[in-house]
Phi, psi and omega in degrees: 000124185255328184188135171252117178262085179307311183305322185252015177054044188219142179236142180238134186209161180266135181197165175205085183305331192241355176207108191284351175279351184240169176217134178228168176266133180233161175218151179209176186268142179304317186283006176075008177266354187259174182258152179293126179238139172271133178267326179286130173311134177292345184279005182233080177293134177142214185248127181246159173209144180225129166256116193250138174298145186300342172266008177065020187265327183224168185199149171253113176255122175247151187218135170204166182205181179297335183247001182234129173291150183298131180229158183224140171227149171257134190224159170276104181299329182291318185257345182084005181261144176285159182298316181230147181289326183295332185266000179294153183295319183295326179286319182293326177300320185292338183265354178279151182278151181286143183288146178246148177051059188299147171302140168254129180265145186211173176232139180232133177252122181280170176293353177266004181081018187261127180263120180245142178268152179205178167220160182222135177244120177269157180300148173304140183061040189298134178240117187290347176276353181257161174257145186227148175281150184235142175245129173256126172268116185234115167264296165077012178246165188286356184283328179207149171279160175241343185255025181289158179264079178234159179292131184110347179299131176095002185248134173260101181280357176268353186258129185270071182164198178248108187291322178302316185282335177275000173093025177264138163264135186236128189230139173222147176215149180261116177277178185293145179106338182296143180279082174235160186283071172241019177097166188289317179302317177296319186284323184275346181303330184286347183307115183062018179236014179295131180092350181239289179296321178286322176295315186289321172304318180293317183289320186291324181293320180290309187295309189279343189241293186301298194294322176285330190261328178269092190284342182278004184266126173243118187287148170232000000 
């Protein structure tokens, strides 16, 4: 929830109905009679956040993705326009260099019928005819997602070097319980199941999808 605008019978909140790795601002009527509307421009795929003034007149809009460094614009929330064109997100985007060796996002369905989102970062100059060691980054508990479309996806901050340059495949997936927009059942399923459900989701995703189908992966 980002703002309840009682005067205009509107509630603003972050959601992502079709892609749980991302977040956008939506709005709808408080009385339940309106349609769900996406406020964030769809041409900016990734993760967004908004700090909105109590009167819904102004906002601080932040944006980032796996290929976009975090950027911020101050905007007239009523019109949706930035205060200055130089400070707009689109202008700042035009000044960023294009990403190389992009993170690849995917979905995996386990034998339990659980669809998990994840990302994979392949080595630089990847050759599908070769085998590579693979590292799975697993957190798997309910405090934070790891497979979000955010800046830093595909990077291992615990590794003293560059995994892509050093020839590793790096993978991370979000199991049930991760705080992603997949509904209350998904979120609450981890209750009293930490160390059981999350481990099974991760293991089944790796065992039943990655290892049999990606022959160029050599696990470590």
